[in-house]
C-alpha positions as a printed Julia matrix, in Angstrom:
252×3 Matrix{Float64}:
 -43.6    2.96   1.76
 -46.8    2.73   3.81
 -48.19   6.06   5.01
 -48.99   6.06   8.71
 -51.36   8.21  10.73
 -48.37  10.12  12.06
 -47.39  11.06   8.51
 -50.89  12.43   7.85
 -51.25  14.52  10.97
 -51.6   18.29  10.51
 -48.46  20.38  10.89
 -47.96  22.12  14.19
 -49.27  25.66  14.43
 -45.92  27.42  14.04
 -44.97  25.31  11.05
 -48.31  26.04   9.39
 -47.94  29.76  10.07
 -44.48  29.76   8.48
 -45.53  27.78   5.41
 -48.52  30.03   4.74
 -46.53  33.18   5.5
 -43.58  32.25   3.3
 -45.81  31.66   0.31
 -47.66  34.94   0.83
 -44.4   36.86   1.24
 -42.92  35.44  -1.96
 -46.07  36.37  -3.88
 -45.95  39.92  -2.5
 -42.29  40.35  -3.42
 -42.97  39.31  -7.01
 -45.65  41.97  -7.5
 -44.09  44.73  -9.62
 -46.3   47.59  -8.45
 -45.71  46.74  -4.79
 -41.96  46.68  -5.37
 -41.94  50.04  -7.19
 -44.08  51.87  -4.64
 -42.24  50.38  -1.67
 -38.89  51.18  -3.29
 -39.83  54.84  -3.7
 -41.12  55.09  -0.13
 -38.06  53.39   1.34
 -35.28  55.01  -0.69
 -36.45  58.34  -2.1
 -38.8   59.66   0.58
 -36.43  59.42   3.59
 -33.77  61.4    1.72
 -36.35  63.98   0.66
 -37.57  64.38   4.25
 -34.03  64.98   5.5
 -33.24  67.49   2.76
 -36.5   69.43   2.83
 -37.43  69.37   6.51
 -34.78  68.14   8.91
 -31.65  69.74   7.5
 -33.02  73.31   7.65
 -34.31  72.74  11.2
 -31.0   71.24  12.29
 -29.21  74.43  11.27
 -31.34  76.53  13.6
 -29.8   77.13  17.01
 -33.24  77.42  18.61
 -34.12  73.88  17.55
 -31.13  72.16  19.15
 -32.96  71.32  22.38
 -35.74  69.37  20.65
 -33.77  68.18  17.65
 -32.95  64.79  19.16
 -36.61  64.12  19.87
 -37.66  65.14  16.37
 -35.0   62.96  14.76
 -36.09  60.04  16.94
 -39.78  60.37  16.08
 -38.88  60.43  12.39
 -37.45  56.94  12.86
 -41.05  55.84  13.4
 -42.46  57.92  10.55
 -39.9   56.74   7.99
 -40.39  53.13   9.04
 -44.19  53.3    8.86
 -44.45  54.81   5.37
 -43.25  51.71   3.48
 -44.84  49.36   6.04
 -48.25  50.7    5.01
 -47.92  48.35   2.02
 -48.88  45.57   4.42
 -52.47  46.85   4.29
 -52.75  46.33   0.55
 -50.95  43.0    0.67
 -53.22  41.68   3.42
 -56.32  42.9    1.58
 -55.37  40.56  -1.24
 -54.68  37.59   1.04
 -58.35  36.73   1.54
 -60.6   38.83  -0.7
 -58.15  38.77  -3.6
 -57.73  35.01  -3.4
 -61.51  34.6   -3.22
 -61.83  36.39  -6.55
 -59.05  34.26  -8.05
 -60.51  31.04  -6.66
 -57.25  30.08  -4.96
 -58.43  30.3   -1.35
 -60.44  27.05  -1.32
 -57.52  24.61  -0.83
 -56.3   26.55   2.21
 -59.76  26.68   3.79
 -60.15  22.94   3.24
 -56.75  22.2    4.78
 -56.28  21.03   8.4
 -54.6   24.33   9.34
 -56.44  26.14  12.13
 -57.97  29.61  11.82
 -55.24  30.99  14.07
 -52.54  29.5   11.84
 -54.19  30.74   8.65
 -54.53  34.3    9.9
 -51.07  34.2   11.45
 -49.53  33.03   8.19
 -51.41  35.53   6.04
 -50.48  38.4    8.35
 -46.86  37.27   8.55
 -46.66  37.02   4.76
 -47.9   40.59   4.42
 -45.78  42.11   7.18
 -42.41  40.56   6.33
 -42.03  42.24   2.89
 -43.26  45.54   4.32
 -40.77  45.39   7.18
 -37.99  44.58   4.73
 -38.65  47.9    3.01
 -39.02  49.6    6.39
 -35.51  48.45   7.28
 -34.23  49.89   3.99
 -36.01  53.17   4.77
 -34.42  53.38   8.23
 -30.96  52.81   6.77
 -31.59  55.45   4.11
 -32.86  57.88   6.74
 -29.97  57.43   9.17
 -27.45  57.47   6.32
 -28.92  60.73   5.01
 -28.75  62.23   8.48
 -25.09  61.31   8.84
 -24.17  62.74   5.44
 -26.4   65.84   5.35
 -26.81  66.76   9.02
 -23.78  65.3   10.74
 -22.96  62.52  13.16
 -22.99  64.87  16.15
 -26.65  65.7   15.5
 -27.57  62.02  15.13
 -26.06  61.39  18.56
 -28.66  63.74  20.05
 -31.33  61.05  19.62
 -32.01  59.49  23.06
 -31.34  55.76  22.96
 -34.62  54.74  24.7
 -36.56  56.86  22.22
 -34.76  55.33  19.25
 -35.38  51.77  20.48
 -39.05  52.49  21.18
 -39.62  54.04  17.75
 -37.95  51.1   16.0
 -40.03  48.6   17.99
 -43.25  50.45  17.23
 -42.73  50.08  13.47
 -43.39  46.29  13.31
 -46.09  46.58  15.97
 -48.02  49.22  14.04
 -47.52  47.29  10.8
 -48.91  44.18  12.48
 -51.89  46.1   13.85
 -52.73  47.53  10.42
 -52.27  44.13   8.78
 -54.52  42.4   11.32
 -57.24  44.99  10.75
 -56.89  44.47   7.0
 -57.08  40.69   7.47
 -60.27  41.1    9.5
 -61.86  43.18   6.74
 -60.51  41.11   3.84
 -61.76  37.84   5.29
 -65.29  39.22   5.58
 -65.84  41.04   2.28
 -66.13  39.66  -1.24
 -63.83  41.81  -3.38
 -60.23  42.99  -3.21
 -61.16  46.61  -3.95
 -63.65  46.7   -1.07
 -61.12  45.13   1.28
 -58.4   47.62   0.3
 -60.64  50.68   0.6
 -62.22  49.73   3.92
 -58.88  48.62   5.39
 -57.28  51.91   4.44
 -60.12  53.94   5.95
 -59.89  51.99   9.22
 -56.12  51.44   9.55
 -54.6   54.74   8.41
 -56.24  56.85  11.16
 -54.98  54.31  13.7
 -51.45  54.71  12.36
 -51.82  58.47  12.7
 -53.02  58.16  16.28
 -50.13  55.9   17.27
 -47.67  58.33  15.67
 -49.24  61.21  17.57
 -49.12  59.34  20.87
 -45.48  58.44  20.22
 -44.65  62.09  19.65
 -46.44  63.14  22.86
 -44.75  60.46  24.96
 -41.35  60.95  23.31
 -40.31  63.4   26.02
 -41.96  61.52  28.88
 -39.07  59.14  29.48
 -38.31  55.48  28.91
 -41.09  54.22  31.18
 -43.89  55.78  29.13
 -42.33  54.61  25.88
 -41.94  51.06  27.2
 -45.57  51.07  28.32
 -46.71  52.16  24.86
 -44.67  49.43  23.18
 -45.97  46.76  25.57
 -49.59  47.9   25.26
 -49.52  47.79  21.47
 -47.91  44.34  21.5
 -50.7   43.01  23.73
 -53.3   44.67  21.52
 -51.8   43.03  18.41
 -51.99  39.56  19.95
 -55.52  40.05  21.26
 -56.79  41.41  17.95
 -55.16  38.57  15.97
 -56.74  35.89  18.15
 -60.13  37.59  18.18
 -60.09  37.96  14.4
 -59.27  34.28  13.92
 -61.73  32.96  16.51
 -64.69  34.96  15.21
 -64.09  34.04  11.56
 -66.82  31.77  10.19
 -64.62  29.61   8.06
 -67.28  27.14   7.03
 -69.51  29.9    5.7
 -66.61  31.39   3.76
 -65.84  28.0    2.24
 -69.48  27.44   1.31
 -69.57  30.74  -0.63
 -66.6   29.8   -2.82
């Protein structure tokens, strides 16, 4: 069969993003240490938080008025703890592969910078969000068993939806920051340390803002969700556009 020009054309952007992301996600899910740490954060920690902090507060009559808000904000906190693994995974996507010598074929491929960064970020975020979903189920299940369904119903629906939407958005933001750092440093350790220093305070700020706006109504929560989504897209595109790919390839 004769290969035509159409057969040799680069894959479309979305297809390239998915191919790169799927490979990165599979590699992350086969890493034993990542699986162990994420498993602890997604299964053990939510139950511990409910037992040690929420259950005693739920039994206090004075805390009933704010209990729904507190339970809702903890949806964000429990989802973010395992999603922080995306920082370490992304740090290995560029700097780690540089050290291993496996980044060269991707840089020499016809995939665009936007597709490469999109795929790497997607491959880091998907495993982290899988564990975040497990953590949310463990958290809500613990609340139902240990606190009671009637207390779970105190969570305002707009607050719950906003907190759940913020989890992937914050994970994406942290992963994009880590991709920016990892693509511009030489070693995995440097990428992981710098990414953690930069991203973790941002996660704390977003959590604090979410807590402050949790009682401000659905409009404020929707604005926060929309603003972070726009920031994620802008930061991803800026990171990809400003990456000097040719220089990175020349150093390998």
